[in-house]
C-alpha positions in Angstrom: -68.1 -113.3 52.3 -70.0 -116.1 50.3 -70.9 -119.3 51.7 -70.9 -122.7 49.4 -71.8 -126.3 50.3 -70.2 -129.3 48.5 -73.5 -131.4 48.3 -71.5 -134.5 47.3 -69.8 -134.4 50.7 -72.9 -133.4 52.8 -74.3 -136.3 54.9 -77.0 -134.1 56.8 -75.3 -134.0 60.3 -76.8 -130.7 60.6 -73.9 -129.2 62.8 -73.8 -126.3 60.6 -77.2 -125.2 61.7 -76.2 -125.8 65.3 -73.4 -123.5 64.7 -75.1 -120.9 62.4 -79.0 -121.1 62.2 -79.5 -117.9 60.4 -77.4 -119.1 57.6 -77.9 -122.9 57.3 -80.9 -125.4 57.9 -81.5 -129.1 57.5 -83.6 -129.9 54.9 -85.4 -133.3 55.7 -86.6 -133.9 52.1 -82.9 -134.2 50.8 -80.9 -134.8 54.2 -78.8 -132.0 53.5 -78.1 -128.4 54.2 -79.7 -125.9 52.8 -78.1 -122.6 52.7 -80.5 -119.7 53.8 -78.3 -117.1 53.5 -75.3 -117.6 50.7 -74.1 -113.7 51.4 -74.1 -113.4 55.2 -73.1 -110.1 56.7 -69.6 -110.1 57.9 -70.8 -109.8 61.7 -72.0 -113.6 61.2 -68.2 -114.7 60.0 -67.6 -116.2 63.6 -70.7 -118.4 63.5 -69.9 -119.4 59.8 -66.6 -120.0 60.3 -67.4 -122.4 63.4 -70.0 -124.1 61.2 -67.6 -124.9 58.4 -64.7 -125.7 61.2 -67.3 -128.4 62.9 -68.7 -129.8 59.8 -67.8 -133.5 59.8 -67.4 -133.8 56.2 -65.9 -130.8 55.4 -68.8 -129.9 53.3 -68.6 -126.1 53.6 -66.6 -123.2 52.6 -66.3 -119.6 53.2 -65.2 -117.7 50.1 -64.0 -113.8 50.4 
């Protein structure tokens, strides 16, 4: 699994950090998501999928 972010869409809502804090963080300097682990373990798929689902701007994606 690979996680990616479209920084043209990200508006810094930080919902991803709420859903998967080990994978995503809010970067105060850029007001956007920072991916902490671009290849998280498969065991994290449910929380990463929730982060992708609940992103208000649909800026996140999971690639298999």
